C-alpha positions as CSV (number, residue, x, y, z in Angstrom):
1,M,12.9,-20.1,-30.5
2,S,9.8,-22.3,-31.1
3,H,8.1,-23.7,-28.0
4,S,5.0,-25.7,-27.5
5,L,2.1,-24.1,-25.7
6,N,2.6,-26.6,-22.8
7,E,6.2,-25.4,-22.4
8,I,5.1,-21.8,-22.4
9,E,2.4,-22.4,-19.8
10,A,4.8,-24.3,-17.5
11,M,7.5,-21.7,-17.7
12,S,5.0,-18.8,-17.2
13,K,3.5,-20.5,-14.1
14,R,6.9,-20.9,-12.4
15,A,7.9,-17.4,-13.3
16,A,4.7,-15.8,-12.0
17,R,5.0,-17.8,-8.8
18,G,8.7,-16.8,-8.5
19,A,7.6,-13.1,-8.8
20,G,5.4,-13.5,-5.8
21,L,2.0,-14.2,-7.2
22,S,-0.2,-16.8,-5.4
23,W,-0.3,-20.2,-7.0
24,G,-3.9,-19.6,-8.1
25,L,-3.0,-16.3,-9.9
26,A,0.2,-17.8,-11.2
27,E,-1.8,-20.6,-12.9
28,E,-4.2,-18.0,-14.4
29,A,-1.3,-15.9,-15.6
30,A,0.2,-19.0,-17.2
31,K,-3.0,-20.0,-18.9
32,G,-3.4,-16.4,-20.2
33,T,0.2,-16.3,-21.5
34,R,-0.4,-19.6,-23.3
35,W,-3.7,-18.2,-24.7
36,L,-2.1,-15.1,-26.1
37,S,0.8,-17.0,-27.5
38,S,-1.6,-19.3,-29.3
39,F,-3.0,-16.3,-31.2
40,G,0.4,-15.1,-32.3
41,F,1.0,-12.5,-29.6
42,P,4.4,-12.3,-27.6
43,G,2.8,-13.6,-24.4
44,T,6.1,-14.4,-22.7
45,E,7.5,-11.0,-23.4
46,L,4.3,-9.3,-22.1
47,L,4.4,-11.4,-18.9
48,A,8.1,-10.8,-18.3
49,N,7.5,-7.0,-18.7
50,L,4.7,-7.1,-16.1
51,L,6.6,-9.3,-13.6
52,Q,9.6,-6.9,-13.8
53,L,7.4,-3.9,-13.4
54,N,5.5,-5.2,-10.3
55,D,8.4,-7.1,-8.7
56,R,8.3,-6.8,-4.9
57,I,5.2,-4.6,-5.0
58,P,2.4,-5.8,-2.6
59,P,-0.5,-7.1,-4.7
60,I,-3.0,-4.9,-2.8
61,D,-1.2,-1.8,-4.3
62,V,-2.0,-2.8,-7.9
63,S,-5.5,-4.3,-7.2
64,P,-8.8,-2.6,-7.9
65,V,-9.9,-0.6,-4.9
66,S,-13.6,-1.4,-5.4
67,L,-15.3,-3.8,-7.8
68,R,-18.6,-1.9,-7.4
69,A,-17.3,1.4,-8.5
70,D,-18.2,2.7,-12.0
71,I,-14.5,3.1,-12.7
72,W,-11.9,0.7,-11.3
73,H,-8.5,2.1,-10.1
74,A,-5.6,0.9,-8.0
75,P,-3.9,2.6,-5.1
76,A,-0.5,2.6,-6.9
77,R,-2.1,4.3,-9.9
78,R,-1.2,1.4,-12.0
79,M,-3.3,-1.7,-12.1
80,S,-2.2,-5.3,-12.6
81,P,-4.0,-6.8,-15.6
82,L,-3.8,-10.2,-14.0
83,I,-5.6,-9.2,-10.8
84,A,-8.0,-6.9,-12.5
85,G,-8.7,-9.5,-15.2
86,A,-9.4,-12.3,-12.7
87,A,-11.8,-9.9,-10.9
88,L,-13.5,-9.1,-14.3
89,S,-14.1,-12.8,-14.9
90,D,-15.6,-13.1,-11.4
91,C,-17.8,-10.1,-12.2
92,A,-18.9,-11.4,-15.6
93,V,-22.6,-11.2,-14.7
94,R,-22.2,-7.6,-13.5
95,L,-20.4,-6.7,-16.7
96,L,-23.4,-8.0,-18.7
97,E,-25.9,-6.2,-16.5
98,R,-24.0,-2.9,-16.8
99,G,-22.9,-3.4,-20.3
100,R,-19.5,-2.0,-19.5
101,I,-16.7,-1.9,-16.9
102,E,-14.0,0.8,-17.2
103,M,-10.5,0.6,-15.7
104,V,-7.8,3.3,-15.5
105,N,-4.0,3.1,-15.6
106,V,-3.8,-0.6,-16.5
107,S,-0.3,-2.0,-17.0
108,V,0.3,-4.2,-20.0
109,P,-3.4,-4.3,-20.8
110,M,-3.1,-7.2,-23.3
111,L,-2.6,-9.6,-20.3
112,A,-6.2,-8.9,-19.2
113,V,-7.6,-10.1,-22.5
114,P,-7.5,-13.8,-21.8
115,F,-9.7,-13.3,-18.8
116,M,-12.4,-12.0,-21.2
117,G,-12.5,-15.5,-22.6
118,G,-13.5,-16.9,-19.2
119,A,-16.1,-14.2,-18.9
120,A,-17.5,-14.8,-22.4
121,L,-17.8,-18.6,-21.8
122,R,-19.6,-17.9,-18.5
123,L,-22.0,-15.4,-20.0
124,G,-22.5,-17.2,-23.3
125,V,-21.9,-14.0,-25.3
126,P,-18.7,-12.4,-26.7
127,V,-16.9,-9.8,-24.6
128,A,-14.8,-6.9,-26.1
129,V,-12.2,-4.5,-24.8
130,E,-10.9,-1.2,-26.2
131,W,-7.9,1.0,-25.4
132,D,-5.8,3.5,-27.4
133,G,-7.7,2.8,-30.6
134,V,-7.5,-1.0,-30.5
135,R,-10.3,-3.4,-30.1
136,L,-10.4,-7.1,-29.3
137,A,-13.3,-9.4,-28.9
138,T,-13.6,-13.1,-27.9
139,D,-16.2,-15.7,-27.3
140,G,-13.7,-17.7,-25.3
141,K,-12.6,-19.8,-28.2
142,Q,-11.7,-17.4,-31.0
143,L,-10.2,-13.9,-30.9
144,C,-10.9,-10.9,-33.1
145,V,-8.3,-8.2,-33.3
146,Q,-8.4,-4.7,-34.7
147,G,-5.8,-1.9,-34.2
148,D,-2.2,-1.0,-34.3
149,A,0.3,-3.7,-33.2
150,A,2.3,-1.2,-31.0
151,A,-0.8,-0.2,-29.1
152,L,-1.8,-3.8,-28.6
153,Q,1.5,-4.4,-26.8
154,S,1.6,-1.1,-24.9
155,A,3.1,-1.0,-21.5
156,Q,0.2,1.0,-20.0
157,A,-3.2,2.2,-21.0
158,D,-4.8,5.2,-19.4
159,R,-8.3,3.9,-20.0
160,V,-9.4,0.3,-20.7
161,L,-13.1,-0.3,-21.5
162,F,-14.7,-3.8,-21.4
163,C,-18.2,-4.3,-22.8
164,A,-20.7,-7.2,-23.3
165,P,-22.3,-8.4,-25.5
166,A,-20.0,-7.6,-28.4
167,E,-19.6,-8.3,-32.1
168,M,-16.9,-10.7,-33.5
169,T,-15.2,-9.3,-36.6
170,G,-11.7,-10.1,-38.0
171,R,-11.1,-13.5,-36.4
172,R,-7.7,-15.1,-35.7
173,E,-7.1,-18.8,-35.7
174,P,-5.1,-20.4,-32.9
175,V,-1.9,-22.4,-33.4
176,M,-0.2,-25.2,-31.4
177,R,3.3,-23.8,-31.2
178,A,4.6,-20.2,-30.8
179,N,7.8,-18.3,-31.5
180,V,9.3,-17.0,-28.3
181,S,12.2,-14.5,-28.1
182,E,15.2,-15.9,-26.3
183,E,15.5,-12.7,-24.2
184,S,11.9,-13.0,-22.8
185,W,12.5,-16.7,-22.1
186,E,15.6,-15.9,-20.1
187,R,13.8,-13.2,-18.1
188,L,11.0,-15.6,-17.2
189,G,13.7,-18.1,-16.2
190,V,15.2,-15.6,-13.7
191,F,11.8,-15.4,-11.9
192,A,11.2,-19.2,-12.2
193,H,14.6,-19.8,-10.5
194,R,13.3,-18.2,-7.3
195,T,10.9,-21.2,-6.9
196,Y,13.7,-23.7,-6.7
197,A,14.7,-24.8,-3.2
198,P,18.3,-24.0,-2.4
199,A,20.7,-26.9,-2.4
200,T,21.6,-28.4,1.0
201,E,24.5,-30.6,1.9
202,E,22.2,-33.6,2.1
203,S,20.6,-32.9,-1.3
204,R,24.0,-32.5,-2.9
205,L,25.1,-35.9,-1.5
206,R,21.9,-37.5,-2.9
207,G,22.4,-35.9,-6.4
208,A,23.8,-37.5,-9.5
209,G,26.8,-39.8,-9.2
210,A,28.0,-42.1,-6.4
211,G,28.2,-39.3,-3.8
212,L,30.8,-40.3,-1.1
213,S,30.4,-44.1,-1.6
214,D,33.0,-46.1,-3.5
215,N,31.7,-49.3,-5.0
216,D,34.8,-50.2,-6.9
C-alpha cells in the first residue's frame, strides 16, 4: 500500500499513544516513523515491532538509568530507542563534548536514528551511529546509509555507538510517499484503536441516521 507521509505520521501517533506512550513521546515516535519512511525504510513495521515488544511494560524499565554514565543501559536490559533517542537529542551538546555516547541492548535501533537529526540540527554538525557493521549519518536533512539491510532493521543491537561530528557519505534522497505493508498498518491500527473512546448509549443515539426520531 502507498501512503502519504502525513498519513503515516497520523497513524503512528495514534498507535504510539494507544501503546501507552505519553502524547509528547508519541508525537516524536510519529515524526521519526515518518522520517524513516521518507528515506525508504519500513518505518511502520519497525514501530509496530517495538510497540508489540514493549506493550504494557513501564517506560522506566526501558529507559536509560543515567544520562551521565559513559555507557547507557536500561533496567530491563533492553532499551527503548524512542526514549533513549529523545534523551540523546536533549544531550546533544554533551555528545559533541564527549565525541561519543554508547548504548547497550537497544531494541529496534533504527528507531533512534531520527533523533540524530534533531541533535545534528541543534549542533550544526552531522551525527553518526554504528551497530552490527552498519553506519548511518545525518545532518538533519539528508541521510547517509552504509551496511547490510538486515542489520539496519535488526530487532536488537548489543552495542550502539553515536558520535559527532561525523562525515556524510552515500546520501539518500527523501520521497513524499512511502510503500507500507498491509500487515504493519493493521498492527498499528490495533494500537490506535485503544485511543478511541468506547461508545455510550448517548453517543450511539447521536450517530449517523435519524436515531429514535421519525420525521416522516
